[in-house]
N, C-alpha and C positions, 0 to 999 in steps of 0.2 A: 504493500500499499504506499502511495508516495506522502511523503511528509509535506506537510501544509504550511508554509513560510510566510511571515508577515512581511508586507510590501516594504520598499525601501524609504519611501515617504509617508508620513503619516496622513496626507490628504487621499492617498489612494485606495482603493476598494481592501477593507480589511479582511482576513481569512473569516468565513462564516457571517460577514456582512451580507443581507440580503440585498438583490437588485436594486428592489423598490426603495429601501431606505438609504441605500447608497445614491441612487437618483436624486432624492429629495436631499440628502447632504451636499451633494453637487451643487444644485441650487442654492444652497443655503451658504456656501463657499463661495460661489462665485458672485454673490450679493455685496461682497465687499466689508469692510470693518464696521458699518453701519448695520449689519445684518441683524434680523432679530426672528427667532423661531415664527412667532406669531405671524409677520409678514410674510414669511416662506409659506406657512400653511394656507392661509388668505390666497395667495396668488394662485396655488394651487386649486383652490376651492372655486375661485373666479375662473378657471380654463373650463371647470366642470360645472358652471353658471348656477353655483350654489351660493346660499348666504355666505356672509363674513361670520368668521368665527370672532367671540369675543375674548374668548380664553383658549389655551392650548389645548387638546385634548391629550388623555393620559397616554396613548399609544405614542403620539408624537414625544412628550415630555420623556417618557421611558426610554425611548430609542435613540434619542439625542442623548441622553445621558451615558445610555448602556454602549453607544459607538463614539463617546468622547467628540462629539462634534465642536464644541467650543474649543478645545485645545489643538484640533486637528486644522481647523479653520485658522486659527492664531498663527500656527505654525505656516500654514499658505501664505499670511499675509506678509510676515516676515520674510518670507522666501522671496517674494514680490518686491519687497523692499529693497532687499539685497541685490535682488537683479537690476532694479532700476540705479541703485548707487553704482552697480561696476558698470553699466551701460555709461551712464552719464560720465563716471573717471575715464572710460575708454572713449568716448565722442571731445572731452576735453585733451586727453592726448593726443588724439588725431589731429586736433584744430592746432596744438602747440606744434606739432611737426611740421603740420602744411605750413604754418606762419614763419616757422624758422627757415624753412626752405625758400620760402618768397623774400624773407628779409635778406638771405643770402643771396638769392639772385639779383634783387635791387641794388645789394651793395656791391656787386660786382659790376652792373652797369653801372654805377655811379662812381667807381673806381678808374673804370676803363675811360668814362668821359672826363674824369679829371687829369688823368694823364695824357690826354690828348690836348689840354688846355697848355698855351705857353705860359708860363709862370710871370713872363715882361709883361704879358696882357692884362693881368689880374688889377683889378683895383684894390685900394688899399682897403677899402669897405668888406671886399669878397674874402680877401686875405685874413683879414679879421673874423669873418663869419666862419671860414673853414676851421681856424684855430679854435674857435668857440665851439662849435659844433663835434669838432673830433675829441677835443678834450670831455665834452660832455659822454661820447660815445664811450671812449676809453674809461672814463668812471663808472659807467651804467654796466660795463662788461667785467669790472670788478668789483661790482656789488657795491660802489659808492654812490650816495646822493648825488646828484649833477650839480649843486651848488651848495656850499656852506654859506650861511649866513650868520651874522654878527648882529645882536641886540644890546643896547645900552640903555640902561634908564638915566634919564635925565631928570635933575631938578628944575625949579622954578626957571623961567624963562630960557629953558633948553640948556642951563649951565648944569655944572656937576652936582650930583647928591652928596649934601654935607649931612653926617649922621655920627654926632660926637658921642661919649660916653654918658654926658649930661641926658641925650636925647633916647640913649638906651635905660637909664635908670627911671627916667619920666615914664616911658612907655611900660617899663615893667610895674610903676607905681600905678599908672592907669589902669591895667589888667588887673592887679591886685583890687582896685577899689571895683572896678567892676564885677569881679567875683564875690565881693563881701555883699555888695547890693542886691545879688541874686539870691544869696542865702538868708540874707535877714529878710524875717517878716516884716510887712508893711504894718503900721500901728493897728491894732485892733484884727489882723489877719494872721492866716498860717503861712507856713511856708510854700513856695510855687509848688505845683506838681512837677513831676519827674524825679529822675536819679541825678540831682547833682552831685558833682563830685568837687570838693574844693582842694587844690594844689595843695 
C-alpha cells in the first residue's frame, strides 16, 4: 500500500482532505488577507441563488478548523509577499544594471567628444565647467558628497558671536530659575502635572 505524504506547501490539498472542502478552501485562500469564512460561504450560496447566511454553519466551522484554513491561507499570503519582494528586488537590480550600461555608453560618447575638442578653442568658462563637473564625478565615484559647505554663526550685524564666561554663568542661572519656577506651586495651587525632574 502506498504511503500518503503531506504536500510540500501547506496551501496544497492535504492527505484525506475531501475535494469539496479543498475547493472551498481554495476560494477562501484566493480571497486575500481580508478573507472571511462567512463571505466565502455566502459567495457559494449566491451561486446557488440561496439566501445569505447570517452565521457560519457547523459544517463550515468544523471543516475550516479541522483543515487549518486560517494558518494555511496565512502561509499563502506570506509566500505571496516574499515573491513580490523578490520580484521587486530583481526589477530594481535589472534597472540598476541597465542604467549603469547607459551611463557608461553616454560617458564614452562624452569622452570621445572631449578628445576631439582642441583645448585652445575652449573658453575659460568651458574649462572651469569641465573642471567642476569632473571633480563632482570623481567625488561621487569615491562615495563622497559633491560639495562641502561651511556654515558659520554670526552675531548682531553679521559680526562674530561673542559669548563670555559671564554669559555662560548668566545662562546657567536663567535655566536654574526656569526649573525652580516650574516645580514651585503657585500660591494656593498644587505642583504642575507631569514627571518633572530637577537636576
